[in-house]
C-alpha positions in Angstrom: 101.1 81.6 112.2 98.6 79.8 114.6 98.4 76.5 115.1 95.4 76.3 113.6 96.8 77.6 109.9 99.6 75.7 110.0 97.3 72.8 110.2 95.7 73.7 107.3 98.8 74.6 105.4 99.6 71.0 106.3 96.6 70.1 104.9 96.9 71.4 101.4 100.6 69.9 100.8 99.4 67.0 102.2 95.7 67.0 100.6 94.0 66.3 102.9 90.2 67.4 103.0 89.4 67.4 106.0 91.3 66.3 110.1 89.0 65.3 112.3 90.0 65.4 115.9 88.1 63.9 118.7 88.9 65.1 122.6 92.6 64.2 123.9 96.2 65.3 122.9 95.6 66.3 119.0 93.2 68.8 119.8 94.3 70.6 123.2 97.5 71.1 121.3 95.5 73.0 118.3 93.4 75.2 120.6 94.3 74.9 124.2 91.0 73.2 125.0 90.7 70.2 127.1 86.8 69.1 126.9 85.4 66.5 128.5 85.9 63.4 126.8 83.1 60.7 127.2 80.4 59.2 125.1 79.3 61.6 122.8 80.4 62.8 120.2 82.6 65.6 120.4 84.4 66.5 117.2 86.7 69.2 115.6 87.1 69.2 112.2 89.4 71.1 110.0 89.8 72.5 106.5 91.9 73.1 104.5 90.0 76.9 104.6 87.1 76.4 107.5 87.0 74.9 110.8 83.8 73.9 113.2 83.0 71.9 116.0 80.4 69.2 117.0 80.3 70.1 120.4 77.5 68.3 122.6 74.7 70.4 123.5 76.1 69.6 127.2 79.2 71.5 126.7 78.9 73.8 124.3 78.5 76.2 127.4 81.4 76.0 128.9 84.1 75.0 126.0 82.1 78.5 123.6 84.1 80.7 126.4 87.8 79.1 125.3 87.0 79.3 121.3 85.9 81.7 118.7 85.4 78.6 116.0 81.5 77.6 115.6 79.9 75.1 117.0 77.0 72.7 115.3 75.5 71.4 118.9 72.9 68.4 119.1 71.0 66.9 122.3 70.9 63.2 123.0 67.3 63.5 121.9 68.1 64.5 118.3 71.8 63.0 118.3 74.8 63.6 116.5 73.7 63.4 112.9 72.1 65.9 111.7 74.4 68.5 112.8 77.4 66.9 112.0 75.6 67.3 108.1 75.1 70.7 108.7 79.1 71.6 109.8 80.4 69.2 106.9 78.0 71.3 104.6 79.4 74.5 106.2 82.6 73.6 106.1 82.3 72.7 102.5 83.2 69.4 103.8 80.3 66.8 102.3 82.2 65.7 98.6 85.9 64.8 101.2 88.1 62.5 98.9 90.8 62.3 101.4 90.2 62.4 105.7 92.3 62.6 108.1 90.8 60.7 111.4 92.6 61.8 115.1 94.1 58.0 115.8 93.8 58.3 119.8 89.9 58.8 119.1 87.0 56.9 119.7 86.0 54.4 116.9 82.6 55.1 117.1 83.2 59.4 116.7 85.8 58.0 113.9 83.0 55.5 112.4 80.2 58.6 112.7 83.0 61.0 110.1 83.3 57.6 108.3 79.6 56.6 107.4 79.4 60.3 107.1 81.9 60.7 103.9 81.8 57.1 102.6 83.8 57.8 99.0 86.6 59.2 101.5 90.4 58.4 101.1 91.1 57.5 105.5 94.5 57.3 106.7 95.4 59.0 111.3 96.5 62.6 111.8 100.4 61.5 111.9 101.2 63.4 108.3 99.2 66.5 109.7 98.2 67.1 113.8 101.1 64.2 114.0 104.2 66.5 111.9 103.4 69.1 113.2 103.1 68.3 117.1 107.3 66.4 116.1 107.8 70.0 115.2 108.7 73.2 118.2 108.7 76.9 118.3 111.4 78.5 120.4 109.0 78.8 123.3 107.8 74.9 123.1 111.6 74.9 123.1 112.5 76.3 126.1 109.5 74.8 128.1 111.1 71.4 127.1 115.0 72.8 127.8 113.6 74.3 131.0 112.2 70.9 132.3 115.2 69.0 132.0 117.6 70.9 133.6 114.7 70.7 136.5 115.1 67.5 135.8 118.4 67.4 136.0 119.2 69.1 139.2 116.7 66.8 140.3 118.9 63.9 140.0 122.2 65.5 140.5 120.6 66.3 144.4 119.6 62.6 144.7 122.5 61.2 143.9 124.8 63.6 145.8 122.5 62.7 149.1 122.5 59.1 148.4 126.2 59.6 148.4 125.9 61.3 151.4 123.5 59.1 153.3 126.2 56.4 152.2 129.3 58.5 153.5 127.4 58.6 157.0 127.4 54.4 157.8 
């Protein structure tokens, strides 16, 4: 099951209507994308049945090569408000009663979400994306194991080299 489907299932379990993620670790984990994070609002909005990006037009070409999730683009001249309203309409979240925002996103990005959905109960993403990131699949477990073994080997070699160096004194 894809990570997006896992998140949507977790959202149903937790009765979360919308998850909003900004550029950062959660977005990278979920999509594999690492878009440039600056002052322009860039959000992935996920509902239990849909997902879409609020994407600055300046980022759309490069980001579009990495995903098939739809974009609602906006320019500096227009601002993100209208595009975000269209996104919420498209994913069926205009009346979201419970939202989870990425705790690492910029405050002004979170404010955009909260201002658009003033009726919604708000929480951070710990019960959704955060909970999923704690669980490791077999591939992730093997990668962690490999990194740990490399670290163990490096430490053994370092201690061995130190002992040899001390014995030579």
